[in-house]
C-alpha positions, 0 to 999 in steps of 0.5 A: 500499500502506497503511503497516504501522501504519495498515492498515484491514480492507480493506488489512490483508493488502496487504503479504503474499502470502496462501495457503490450503490444508488441513491435514486432511480430515474426512468428505472435507471440508477443514479449512483454514489461511491463511498470510501471507508478507511480500512484503518477506521478508528472507533467513534463518530466519523465526520463526513466528506461529501466529494463531487466529481468534476467534468464540466457537468458533461462527463465524470464519475464518482470514483474516477481516481485520476481526478480525486486529488492525492492530498485528500487521502491523508486528509481523510485518514487523519480526520477519521472521515468517511467519503460519500461521492454522488453522481448526477445527471449530465448535460446535454442529455439532462438540464441544470434543473435535473442536476439540481434535482439530483443534488437535492435528492442526494442530500435527502437520501444522505440525511434521511437514513439512506447512507447509514442503512446502506453502510449497516447493510454492508457490515460497516459499523460507523456512527456518522457525524452529520454535524460535521459535513464538508462539501468539496469538489473540483471544477463542476464538482466545485459547482455542486459543493457551492450550490450545496452550501447555498441551497442546503439549510443553513448550518447543515454543511460546516465548510466548503472546499472548492477547487477551481469551481464553476460559478457561472456557465462554462465557456472558453475561446475556441483553440486549435488544440484541446488536450494536445490534440486537434480541437473537435469540430463544432458539429460534434454537438448536433451529432451527439444530440441526434444520437440520444436515445429517448428516456436514456439517463446519463449520470456517469461517464469515465473520462476522457470520454465526452471531454470533447463534447464538453469542450465544444459545448463551451467553446461554441456557445452551446452550453446554456442551450442545454443546461438552461438559462436561469441565472439562479442555477449558478452560484455567482447569482444565487448568492445574491438571493441567499446572502449566505455561504458556509465557511469556504476555501477556494483555490484556482490557477491564474491561467485556467483555460477551462473555468474562468478565474474572473468568475471565481474572483467575482463570486468571492468579491460578492461573498466578501461583502456579505456580513457573516460569510467567511471565504478565502481564495488562493490564486496559484500563479502559472497554473492551469485547470486540474493542477493540484491532482498530485499536490502534497501539503508538505511541498505546497505551503499554500495547500497546507495552510488552506487545508488547516483552515478548512479542517478547523471549520469542518471539525469545530 
């Protein structure tokens, strides 16, 4: 087993018992949730890390290890936490309203006994501490974490950790290359939509599948056509209505080509003006999207400081 602070995507989950179940059905099709329980779980009550996957709300899966940043492994073990990572329906087969419905249904399942009863059915004797819940996610997962903080009852989520989160719609300038390959053509969207089977539910996709689709939707102005145009479905605008957010730490690279750092700055700027909201933003110079997947606390002082702050808010 790799040391907790030195895992690779291949060894990321070696120190956990890994479970997969569903928290809801849509058209008789499961929407799944992944659960990680440390093999070294110590007795007592266990804080919960709710971890949402990234992928532009177009691709991704709850147990896709390459996008589960390495520094979460030592964080989980030292806090004696249990990880819960839900899937959710994806664009363009589904809308932003569908995604937010899944988000609400997940939290209902989580708090109404669904998680506890599933763990008990698997012989996991763990007492969950629902008063110490951390919502976290990268990119689209950061969107889901922030929306959780804004939409769930005040105080039910102790803290939010968002990695380069989508706070407004996904958009980018077209480029000749995407992920070091020629960029996909704009017509990919219509080809994909024409092939969608009626009634199909898409709530999981293992990258790199559909990453080209995410690029085309964002580069050619098609994203909101499928997600929906209600601005209240984005943290940048919903925060104006809610005037509340749990203690939140965000980090974002200043040359991110996938998610606008200017959106993040605008969101943080709004939050800083709301009385009682604690929010911190760390901008990392020279870094693009997904830069932190192999980062280590002992090598990155900004990361160590940020995680210490998050832990304090989460576990207090």
